[in-house]
C-alpha positions as CSV (number, residue, x, y, z in Angstrom):
1,M,12.9,44.4,-12.7
2,S,16.1,42.4,-14.2
3,N,15.8,39.1,-15.9
4,W,17.7,37.5,-13.7
5,K,14.9,38.5,-10.9
6,I,12.6,37.4,-12.8
7,F,14.1,33.8,-12.8
8,S,15.1,33.2,-10.0
9,L,11.4,34.3,-8.8
10,I,10.1,31.4,-11.3
11,C,12.3,28.5,-9.7
12,F,11.6,30.3,-6.7
13,D,7.7,29.3,-6.7
14,E,8.3,26.3,-9.3
15,F,10.4,24.8,-6.1
16,Y,9.7,25.7,-2.9
17,M,5.4,26.4,-3.7
18,E,5.2,22.7,-5.7
19,K,2.4,20.7,-3.2
20,K,4.1,17.2,-1.9
21,C,2.5,15.1,0.0
22,F,2.4,14.8,3.4
23,A,3.1,11.4,3.2
24,C,6.2,10.9,0.7
25,A,7.7,13.6,-1.1
26,R,5.4,12.7,-4.7
27,K,3.5,15.8,-6.0
28,A,0.2,16.2,-4.3
29,S,-2.4,15.8,-7.0
30,T,-4.7,17.2,-3.9
31,S,-4.4,19.3,-1.5
32,K,-2.4,17.0,1.0
33,Y,-1.8,14.2,-0.6
34,C,-0.1,12.2,-3.7
35,S,-2.6,10.4,-6.3
36,Y,-1.6,7.0,-4.0
37,H,-2.3,8.2,-0.6
38,A,-5.0,10.4,-1.4
39,Q,-6.6,6.8,-2.8
40,A,-5.8,5.3,0.5
41,F,-7.2,8.3,2.4
42,D,-10.6,8.2,0.2
43,N,-10.8,4.6,1.0
44,L,-10.3,5.3,5.0
45,K,-12.9,7.5,5.4
46,E,-15.5,5.5,3.5
47,H,-14.5,2.1,5.5
48,Y,-14.9,3.7,8.6
49,K,-18.5,4.3,7.9
50,T,-18.3,0.5,7.8
51,W,-16.9,0.5,11.1
52,V,-19.2,2.9,12.9
53,H,-21.9,0.7,11.5
54,A,-20.2,-2.4,13.0
55,Y,-19.1,-1.6,16.0
56,D,-22.6,1.4,16.9
57,T,-19.4,4.2,18.0
58,I,-15.8,4.0,17.2
59,S,-14.5,7.3,17.0
60,W,-11.5,8.6,14.3
61,N,-8.5,8.1,16.5
62,D,-9.9,4.2,17.4
63,F,-10.6,3.1,14.0
64,L,-7.0,4.2,12.4
65,N,-5.2,2.5,15.9
66,R,-6.6,-0.5,15.3
67,L,-5.5,-0.4,11.0
68,L,-2.8,0.8,12.0
69,R,-1.8,-2.6,14.7
70,M,-3.0,-4.6,11.7
71,N,-1.2,-7.2,9.4
72,E,-3.3,-7.0,6.8
73,T,-3.5,-3.3,6.1
74,G,-1.5,-1.7,2.8
75,S,1.2,0.0,2.9
76,W,0.6,3.1,1.2
77,V,-2.7,3.4,4.4
78,K,-0.8,3.6,7.4
79,D,1.4,5.9,5.9
80,V,-1.8,8.3,5.7
81,I,-3.0,6.5,9.2
82,I,0.6,8.2,11.0
83,V,-0.4,11.3,8.8
84,E,-4.1,11.8,10.1
85,L,-2.9,10.5,13.8
86,K,0.2,13.3,14.1
87,G,-1.8,15.9,12.4
88,Q,-4.0,14.8,15.5
89,E,-2.0,15.0,18.2
90,K,-0.8,18.6,17.2
91,L,-4.5,19.6,17.5
92,D,-5.2,17.7,21.1
93,R,-2.1,19.7,22.3
């Protein structure tokens, strides 16, 4: 294989195979999100447990939709909520 083909394959791999955050253009630190959005997602999962305890039962989607409407919800969290809700829409189809 020529050096040019090897170089092309390496460049293709680095450019196209690098994981990108589903919520922004940053490099993903997890399989889905960059470090900022991954932290927001972890916080969402942790707070969901608290909401389930407080409301007895609340679905993940209801929880996300309520937080999305709240002015107090931060932008990183809202970014993750939008991605999660879009993913759920695809599953529901």
